[in-house]
C-alpha positions, 0 to 999 in steps of 0.5 A: 704751252704742251699740245694740248692747250697750244690745239685749245689756244687755237681753236678759241682763237679760229672760233672768235675770228669766226663769229667776228667775220660774220657779225662784220659781214652781216654789218656790211651787208646791212649798211650795203643794202640801206644805202641801195634802199636810199639811193633808189628811194631818192632816184624815184623821187628825183624822176617822180619830180622832174616827171610825174607820167615817167614811171608809167610807163615802167609800171608792170602791165598784163602780161603779152598774149599770143593771138595766133596758135604757136607753131609746133616744131615739126609741122612745116614752116610758115614761110612756105619753104616747104621744111620743117619749122625746127630746121627752117625759121625755128 
């Protein structure tokens, strides 16, 4: 086999390996995602059967809102030390 033929043959083999690796990676990823989804659903079903109110604790709630004004970094520290907030408690 001449060098041109060898290069073509090597290029074709590399191309075939790349396409088979990509498809096997995609297949593996799909299988893992399916398995994870199945396990998550099974776990949620188990918890729901054990105590229906448990899942309510983990449901998203309204965002926490700050009641006081935010302390600026260069303002005096509220602890009363006389230092800037950034040098004391911040």
